[in-house]
N, C-alpha and C positions, 0 to 999 in steps of 0.2 A: 119518266126522264131516263135518258141514256147517259151513263156516267162511266168514267174510267178512274180507277183508284191506283195511285202509284206510291208505293211504300219504300222508304230508304231502309233497307234491312241492316245497314251499318249504323243507324242512328239511334242512340239512346236506348230506350226500352226494347226496341225491336232486336237489338243484338242478342238478347236472351229469350226472345219469343219464338215459339214454333210458328213460323210465318205461313206455312200451309194451313195450319189449324186456324190462325187468325184470318187469313184470306177467305176461308170457308165461312167463318162467322160473319164477316162483313157481307159476303155474297148472300147468305141466308137472310140477314136482317133487311138488306135493301130489296131483295126479291119479294119478301114478305110484305114490304111497303108498296110494292107495285112498280118497282124500277128495274131496268136492265143495268147490269154493272159488270165491268171487266176488272180483273185484279191483276196487278203486276208488282212484284217485290224485286227491286233492283239494288245494285250496290251504290254507295255514295258517289263513286266516280261516273256512274251511268245516269245519275238522277237528272242532271241538267238537260242532257240530250233527250231523255225520256219525256221530260216536261215540255220541252220545245216541240217535239214531234206530236205529242198528244194534243197540245193546245192549238195546233194548226189544223186539226181534224174538224170537218164541218158536219160530222154526224153525231157529235156529243153535245149534251146540254150542260154539263158541269164536269169538273175533275175533283177528286179527293187527293190530297197530298199528306203523307204521313212521315214524321221524323222530328228532329229537333228544331230549335228556333232558326238555325241557318237554312235548313231544308225548307221550312215554311216561308221564310223570307224569299228564297229563290223561286219557290212556286208562285208566290204572290206577284213577284215581278213579271214572270212569264205570263201568268193569267191576266194581269192588268194590261199588258201590251197587246194581248190577243183577245181581250174582251171576253174571257172565259170565266164563268162563275167558279169559285173555289171553296171547297170544304176542307177543314183542317182536322187532322188526326194527331193530337199532341203526343209525341213519344220522346221528348227531350228532357233535359234537367229542369229548366225553369218554365218553359211553355208559356212565355209571356203574352204572345198574341192570342193564344187560346184562352187565357185568363180574361183578356179584354173582351173576347167574343162570348164569355161566360159559358164556355163548353166544359163538360166533364174532363178531368185530367186523366181519367182511367181509360186506357185504349180499348178496353172491352165494353165500356158503357157508352162511349161517344158515338159509335155507329147507329144505335137506336135514335139518338137525338138528331143526327144529321139526316137519317133516312126519312124522318117525319118533320123535317125543318122547313125553313123559308129562305128565300134569297133576298138579301137586302143590298142596298147601295152603300158600300162602305168607302172610307177615305184611305188614301195611301200617300206617303211622302216620297220625295225624291231628293237626292243630293247629286247635283251635276247630272241629272237624268237617271241615276241609279236608284231603283226603288228601295224603300224601307217601310216596314209595317210597324216597327217598334221604335227604334231611335238611331240617330247619328250622334256620336259622342267623340270627344278627344280630351286630352289632358290626363286626368287621373285614370279614367276607365281604359283609355288606349294603352297607357303605360302598364296597367295591371294585366291586360290581355297579352301584351308583348312579353311581360315576364312569365305569365302562365304558359305560353306557348314555347318558351325556352326549356320547360320541364317535360319529361316524358311521362305519359299516363295512357292506360288502355281501358280504363273502366270509369263508371260514374264516380265511384269512391275516389279513384285516382285523380279525376278531374277536380273534385271538391278539395282534395288535399293540395293539388297544385294551385288552385285558386286561392286557398288560404295562405300559402307561402308567397304568392304574388301580391296579395293584399298587404302582407306585412312589409314586403319590399317597397311598395308604393308609399306606405305610411312613413317609412324611414327616408324616402327620397322623393318627395312630391314635386311635380312639375310646376313651373311658374313661367307665364308667357303673356304677351300682349295681343289683344284682338281689337279689330274695328268691325262694327256691324251696322246693318241697315234693316230694321224690321218695319215693313210697310211704310217706309219713308222716314221713320225715326232713326237717326244716326247717332252713334255713340262709340266711345272706345273704353276698354276696360283692361285691367291687369287681372289675370285669372289663374286658377289651378285646374279648372274643369269647365267644360262646355257640354251641354246635352240638349239635343233637339228631338222632340218626340212627335210621332204621328198622333195628334190630339194630346191635350194635357194629361199628365199623370194624375191618378187619383190621390186624394189626400190621405186615405187610410189604407194604403195598399203598398206592396212592393212597387218598383218603378214600371208600372204599366198603366195605360189609359183605361178609364172607366167606360168610355164611349168611343166607338170608331166612326161616328157620324157627326161629330161636332164641327168639323170643317175648318180647323186651324191647327197650326203647329204650336207645341209647347216649347219654350226656350228658357233654359236654366243655366246659370253660371254660378261658380263658387270663386271667391277671391283668393289670392295667394294664401296658402295654408301651411302652417307648421305641422310637424308630425302629430302633436296632440289634436290639432284642428282636423286633420284627415281622419284620425281615429274617431273623433266625435261625429263627423259626417258619416263615416261608415256605420256607426251605431244607429244613427237616425235612419239610414237606408234599411238596415236589418230590421228595425222596429216598424218599418212602413211609414215613416214620418219624414220622408225626403222633402216633400213640398213645404212642410211646416218647419223645416230646419232654419234657424236664424242665419245659417251660412249660405243659404240659397237665395238668389234673386231670380224671380220668375217673370216672364213676359209671354205673350202669345201673338201670333200674326199669321198671315197667309203666305208671305214671301220674306225670306231672311237671306241676306247676303253676308258672308263672313270674309274678312281679310286679315291676314297675319303679317303685319308690316316688318317685323324684326327677325323673321325666321331665316336662318342661313344654312339649315341642315334638313335632312329628310324629315317630313311630317307624316305621322300616322293618325288615322282616325279609325273608329269602330262603327260599322254599319250592321245592325242586327246581329252583333256578336262576332262579325268577321273583321279581323285587322287588315286594313288596306292603306296604301300610300295615298296622299292627297297633295294638292297644290296649295299655293298661298291664298287662293280665292276659291270659295265654295258657294254655290247657289242652292239653297234649300227651298223647296216648295211643297205645298199641300195640294192634293188633287181630290177635291170633295166629290164623293159619290161615284168615283171612277173604278173602284174595285168591287166587283160583284161577289158576295160572300154567302155561303150556305151556313145558316146558323140555326139555333134551336127555335121551334115554333112558338115558344113563349114570348118571342119578340113582338108578335102581333096576334097570336092566337090562331093563326091559320096554318095550312100545310102547303108544301110545294106541289106543283103539278106532277101527277104520276106519269 
């Protein structure tokens, strides 16, 4: 295979990595497995353009993208629209999609797995046409991200500290709003503090990420209006990996979900794969089964990708 690797040198672990040495490691591993590979380490500001340009090439069989969850989400969206197989090098804080794909979270170990991996037909979600590989959320999560981004941080430790401060702020001031929704024809309205829609249902004994990227449906989760103690309890359930089993969470699933916010009179924010974004009073969420080609470990089916 002929592959192009694009690494966000400003993302997570890569900020403190010798990128020349890392690029050489990746090149050696892929060449040893019989592939041709090009390596590029670019800044975060250059990442989107590099992904777009690379995925339009007709001489490549796949791309690798390396960085945090935001980088991987952007790469998946570009790869999906261009029908380009994507391999993931997790270099972020949480690396949630890499966890779903059951990839090593060590950037020095994952090249060997990908170089001897397989290409599968994975699912990808969309919110009004914008791709997401992990989740769309609003309410508690969006408020926490908004609070966190109001703080200054330059390191992973700083981000964790800012996230902790933001979480405390949300516990003390939880949101409360009304939604109307239609899941595959089932219509309902609810008063909630949080909404989360995932690309395949979250696992039961994990952090908030899917166990399977090929199940073919969205996970849909809501939490009722919560008091500060209720938010604290839900946060504890999330940290314990018991989000889906929390008595505060109502779970559904489906292929198509339409959300409407009937009483919102101010700016609404949502979070798509970790990025805080504005949204309208209506959002159409969809699952696209099998439309994202993914390079994953060979233990998926015991075979190897074509050399």
